Phi, psi and omega in degrees: 000316181297321179296318180297319179295317180298321178295321179296317179297319179296317180297320179296316180297316179298318179297321180294316179298318179298320179296315180295319179295321178297319179296318180296320179297322180295321178297319181296322180292330183270000182252156176237120179282122179242122178248130175249150181297314185239154185304318181299324178289323176297323178297313178298320180297319179295321179295320183281323182294321180078201186288149174084358180238119183278128177233147177203168178260141175285332181277121179295152180299136178086353180267148175275136178290349184276338180235013180276132176237114180298139175279163179306323178295323178297316181294321178298320179298318180294320180295337178275356179278171176270328184222137172239119182257123183229163179241002178093014175298152181306317181292331177291325179296323177293325176294318182301320179297322180289335183273353182303131180085357180273183184266347182292137178280120182260129185229123171275104186283357180269001180301127182099355179263133175273117182278151180251157179298146176283138177303137184309130178080017184282245189273354189297332181287351179273002183301148178275097186295340181274358178281128186296331185267005187298326181297331179287349184249015181304316180296318180296323182289346176276358180251152183292122183275352187275058190293337184284353184271044174209128179303320180294321176297321180294331175296319177295315179300317181298318179296320179295322178295314181300320178297316181296316181295323179294324178294327180278322182229071184300336181290346180252020183308313184298319179295315179298320181294317177299313180296321179300313181298324177295316179296317180298321179295319179293320178294321178298319178298316178296321180295315180297315179298315180302311184291322180291315185286329182263357179304320180296344184250017183306132181090349179286161183248136171241147187255130180231154178293304180250127187285069183264353192253030181298319181289322177296317179297315181297321181290332183257001178079020181253179176230137176258150177231116182275145179273315181282159176235114177058033179084359180259142177295148184293143174287166177305321179293318179296319180297320178296322178296318181292321179299317178298316180296319179296319178293321178299324181266008179054042180274132178237358181235126176247127183264134183233144180262142182293344181279354185234158178295122185276002188303312183295318180296320179291323177297318178296316179300319179294321182294329180260011180055045179240210182220154175259128182236137183278130169235128183252109179288350183246015179305132187293329178271090190294324182291315176299325181292325176298318177296321180293316179300314179301315182297311183293318181291321176298316179296328177294330179272327194308317183288353189241023179293132180289000000 
């Protein structure tokens, strides 16, 4: 009797495992792996894709896209996806070359966005000089690559994502469209709040360590001033120049990004008897980040209204 019971239990266990494995296989067949180059784009893709579709960012959390080099394993993972969404960052360009001839659908989500000039000395020094195609991208590298840092730009990106997903999974068109409209409504709300709250400070300057917020500044009528030059920490002479400019503009808040060494920004904040506040241009929840950026920048201006 005991042997018979043990055999029954074993048969039941084997059947349960087979059932679970079959279910997992079915989930994999019903999902579409979507990889985005940077976290904010991955966030938009996840919102639009909805349930059953796995989305992720190729850029690890906390890493700067300007000095990140994907490993062969990273590229293999991307090549195994159905869709790769990119914005033209240097590390994404190296991935694109590796994906040539593969089956993954490659989508430039910035199509339809008007790029603005990069602040002098910004990200251009981060170019991968060993990439054979870099000379062909000189003009692109003179433009600000942080296109997702504007609600209106994100609306364009969201539409491009929805179009790409619909091309891959046309049977889910209605779901993608519903999700897209929800995302557009949230972005519109963030855009309206940003413009209304920052309108009193139009033309004012805010100081950041790395000049990643050009699109946000342009959309809100502000000006950003970067501390670093071409990825290099400021020299003592440069730091003295920035301190004078900050005092002239009555700046008491210096914004620093978590992907960079905050030492220079904190030194500057101490020199002007102010504070260093973190702003993350790569925060994965892009809509929440627009509200956060608006809040922090407004608070940075509020005590100094003329």
